[in-house]
matplotlib code that plots the C-alpha trace (Angstrom):
import matplotlib.pyplot as plt

x = [0.0, 3.2, 2.6, -1.2, -0.2, 2.4, 0.1, -2.9, -5.2, -6.6, -4.5, -7.6, -7.2, -3.7, -4.7, -7.7, -5.3, -2.5, -4.4, -1.3, -0.7, -3.9, -5.2, -1.7, -0.5, 3.3, 3.4, 5.4, 7.7, 11.2, 11.5, 7.6, 5.9, 2.6, -0.3, -1.0, -4.1, -3.9, -7.3, -9.6, -10.2, -9.6, -7.2, -8.6, -6.9, -8.9, -9.6, -10.4, -14.0, -14.5, -16.7, -16.9, -20.5, -20.3, -17.0, -19.0, -21.6, -19.7, -18.1, -21.1, -19.8, -20.9, -19.5, -18.8, -16.6, -14.0, -14.3, -13.9, -11.1, -8.0, -5.3, -7.6, -7.1, -10.0, -12.1, -15.0, -16.5, -15.6, -11.9, -10.9, -8.5, -7.0, -4.4, -5.0, -5.1, -8.0, -8.6, -12.1, -12.3, -14.6, -14.8, -14.6, -14.1, -17.0, -18.1, -17.0, -19.8, -21.7, -20.8, -23.5, -26.5, -25.7, -28.8, -30.5, -30.6, -34.0, -34.8, -34.5, -38.0, -38.3, -38.5, -41.2, -40.2, -40.3, -42.6, -40.2, -36.5, -33.9, -30.6, -28.3, -25.4, -22.1, -21.5, -18.3, -16.0, -16.0, -13.3, -12.0, -13.4, -10.8, -9.9, -12.3, -10.1, -10.5, -11.2, -11.0, -8.4, -6.8, -3.4, -3.3, -0.8, 0.7, 4.5, 7.7, 7.9, 11.0, 10.8, 8.6, 7.1, 8.9, 12.4, 14.6, 14.5, 16.4, 17.0, 13.6, 12.0, 10.6, 8.8, 5.3, 4.2, 5.4, 6.6, 5.6, 8.1, 6.8, 9.7, 9.0, 5.2, 4.8, 1.1, -0.4, -3.3, -3.4, -6.6, -8.3, -7.5, -11.3, -14.4, -14.6, -14.4, -11.6, -10.7, -7.4, -6.3, -3.1, 0.5, 3.2, 7.3, 7.5, 4.7, 4.2, 0.7, -1.1, -4.5, -6.2, -9.2, -11.1, -13.3, -16.6, -14.8, -12.7, -9.4, -7.9, -5.7, -2.5, -1.2, 1.7, 3.8, 1.5, 2.0, -1.7, -4.3, -7.4, -10.3, -11.2, -12.0, -15.0, -15.6, -16.6, -14.5, -15.5, -12.7, -10.6, -11.3, -8.6, -7.2, -4.3, -1.4, 2.0, 4.4, 7.9, 6.3, 7.7, 10.9, 11.7, 15.0, 15.9, 16.5, 13.5, 11.6, 8.7, 7.0, 3.6, 4.1, 1.1, 0.0, -2.6, -4.0, -6.1, -7.5, -5.7, -2.0, 0.1, 0.1, 1.9, -0.6, 0.7, -1.2, -4.4, -3.7, -4.3]
y = [-0.2, 2.2, 3.6, 4.5, 5.9, 8.4, 9.5, 9.7, 7.2, 4.1, 1.0, -0.4, 2.6, 1.5, -2.1, -1.0, 1.4, -1.3, -5.0, -6.6, -6.6, -8.8, -8.4, -8.6, -5.1, -6.7, -8.0, -5.3, -5.6, -3.3, -1.1, -1.4, 1.6, 1.6, 4.2, 6.3, 8.6, 11.7, 11.2, 8.3, 7.6, 5.4, 6.8, 6.2, 6.0, 8.1, 5.9, 6.9, 7.4, 7.9, 10.7, 11.9, 11.0, 7.4, 7.2, 9.1, 7.1, 3.5, 4.7, 6.1, 9.4, 13.2, 14.6, 17.8, 15.9, 14.9, 18.5, 20.5, 18.2, 20.5, 17.9, 16.9, 20.0, 20.2, 23.3, 21.7, 18.0, 18.0, 18.9, 15.3, 13.6, 10.1, 9.0, 11.7, 10.0, 11.5, 11.1, 10.0, 11.2, 8.4, 5.9, 2.4, -0.2, -1.9, -5.5, -8.5, -10.1, -12.5, -16.7, -18.2, -20.0, -23.3, -25.5, -27.2, -31.2, -32.5, -35.5, -38.8, -40.7, -43.9, -46.9, -49.4, -52.4, -55.6, -58.5, -61.1, -59.8, -60.1, -61.2, -58.0, -58.1, -57.0, -53.4, -52.0, -50.5, -46.5, -44.7, -42.3, -38.7, -36.6, -33.3, -30.5, -27.6, -24.2, -23.2, -24.6, -22.4, -22.8, -21.5, -18.1, -18.4, -21.3, -21.5, -22.9, -21.8, -19.6, -19.1, -21.1, -20.0, -19.6, -18.9, -16.3, -12.7, -11.0, -11.4, -12.3, -12.0, -14.8, -15.1, -14.7, -16.6, -18.5, -16.6, -18.1, -17.5, -15.3, -14.6, -13.4, -13.3, -9.9, -8.8, -12.6, -12.7, -13.5, -14.9, -15.3, -18.3, -18.3, -16.0, -13.1, -9.2, -7.2, -5.4, -3.5, -2.8, -0.4, 0.1, -0.2, 0.2, -3.6, -5.1, -3.0, -3.1, -5.5, -6.8, -8.4, -10.6, -11.6, -14.7, -15.6, -18.0, -15.0, -16.1, -13.8, -13.8, -11.5, -10.8, -8.8, -7.1, -7.2, -5.0, -3.4, -4.1, -5.1, -4.9, -2.0, -1.8, -3.7, -5.6, -9.0, -11.6, -15.1, -17.9, -17.5, -14.3, -11.8, -9.6, -8.0, -8.6, -10.5, -7.9, -7.1, -3.6, -2.9, -4.7, -7.6, -9.2, -11.8, -11.8, -9.8, -9.8, -11.0, -12.9, -13.6, -13.0, -15.1, -15.0, -16.7, -15.5, -17.5, -15.4, -12.8, -14.5, -15.9, -19.7, -21.7, -21.8, -25.1, -27.7, -25.6, -25.5, -28.3]
z = [0.1, 0.3, -3.2, -2.7, 0.5, -1.3, -3.7, -1.3, -3.3, -2.3, -3.4, -5.3, -7.8, -8.3, -9.0, -11.4, -13.6, -13.7, -14.6, -15.2, -11.5, -11.0, -7.5, -6.2, -5.0, -4.6, -8.3, -9.6, -12.3, -11.9, -14.7, -15.7, -15.9, -13.4, -13.9, -11.1, -11.2, -9.4, -7.8, -7.0, -10.4, -14.0, -16.5, -20.0, -23.2, -25.9, -29.0, -32.5, -32.6, -28.9, -27.5, -23.9, -23.7, -24.1, -22.1, -19.1, -19.5, -19.9, -16.4, -15.2, -14.1, -15.2, -18.6, -16.2, -13.9, -16.6, -18.1, -14.8, -13.7, -14.6, -15.1, -18.4, -20.0, -21.6, -22.7, -23.8, -24.1, -27.9, -26.8, -27.0, -29.5, -30.0, -28.0, -25.1, -21.5, -19.2, -15.7, -14.9, -11.0, -9.2, -12.0, -11.2, -13.9, -15.4, -13.6, -15.5, -17.4, -16.0, -16.2, -18.3, -16.5, -15.5, -16.8, -14.1, -14.8, -15.0, -12.7, -14.1, -15.0, -12.6, -14.9, -14.2, -12.1, -14.1, -12.7, -13.4, -12.3, -15.1, -14.5, -14.1, -16.8, -14.5, -14.1, -15.8, -13.7, -14.0, -15.6, -13.3, -14.1, -15.8, -13.4, -14.8, -15.9, -15.0, -18.5, -21.8, -23.8, -27.3, -28.6, -29.3, -32.4, -33.7, -33.4, -31.1, -27.5, -27.1, -23.4, -20.7, -17.5, -14.4, -16.1, -14.2, -15.4, -12.6, -8.7, -7.5, -10.7, -13.2, -16.6, -15.9, -19.0, -22.1, -25.6, -28.6, -32.0, -34.6, -36.7, -40.0, -39.2, -38.5, -38.5, -38.5, -36.2, -32.7, -31.5, -28.2, -26.5, -24.7, -25.3, -22.7, -22.4, -23.2, -19.7, -21.3, -24.6, -24.4, -24.9, -22.0, -22.3, -21.8, -23.3, -25.8, -27.5, -25.1, -24.4, -21.6, -22.1, -18.7, -19.1, -17.5, -15.1, -13.7, -15.4, -17.8, -20.4, -21.4, -25.0, -25.5, -28.3, -30.6, -34.1, -33.7, -31.4, -33.2, -30.1, -27.8, -24.4, -22.8, -26.2, -26.0, -28.2, -29.2, -28.7, -31.5, -32.7, -33.8, -31.2, -32.8, -35.2, -34.2, -33.4, -31.8, -29.9, -26.4, -25.0, -27.1, -28.5, -31.2, -34.9, -35.4, -32.2, -33.4, -30.7, -28.5, -25.0, -23.6, -20.0, -18.0, -14.6, -12.2, -9.0, -10.2, -10.2, -13.3, -13.5, -16.3, -19.5, -20.7, -18.6, -19.7, -23.2, -25.7]

ax = plt.figure().add_subplot(projection="3d")
ax.plot(x, y, z, "-o")
ax.set_aspect("equal")
plt.show()
């Protein structure tokens, strides 16, 4: 909580504005930039086609609150331009989409008891039930893995996901590993252009170093839908740098994605 205390805002707003931290306030990577609003609120990056009416309605705050906040530097509601970062005082992120309802199984219809009991055939042994996965995911990109989860990245720092090679394939589609809602679509000094999708089971997937982002914040995407192009934005190394950094987070913590992929 020391960062939040130093800036006089609540810790939850640090987490909301930096989804890569998940729900862990101690998840800070050395050298990475984090977004800190000057007041309790959400930092919003203006996209092409945005207008202040829709932004204010989406976050359930007044337009005057945004225009009247001096650090935004807005002369009027029509003054926003693509790429501008606005502070939305008092705003909170929208809730994740609710999971689909679980159908209630109908009770089985009792069979009539035969008058003459027939010999019962031997019951075959039931096969063990496989463990139920947290979610059903697909590969976001087809290519060899060049870096695995957990590899050291310095003292006390380890790789939070896997890297999938995309050499010579800049702009090739990177797809959503599962259906969900885009909770972040932005740029980052280390991740470059990146997208985070929250899935109905509460898990999240992250797609980094994209050449371009093809989805918008708040958008719902289907499994297999393209979210961006293979690229090398942010901090990358290699012959041409093209690769996908892919993360899976469960309960806000990064986990190894490989056991969850087909």
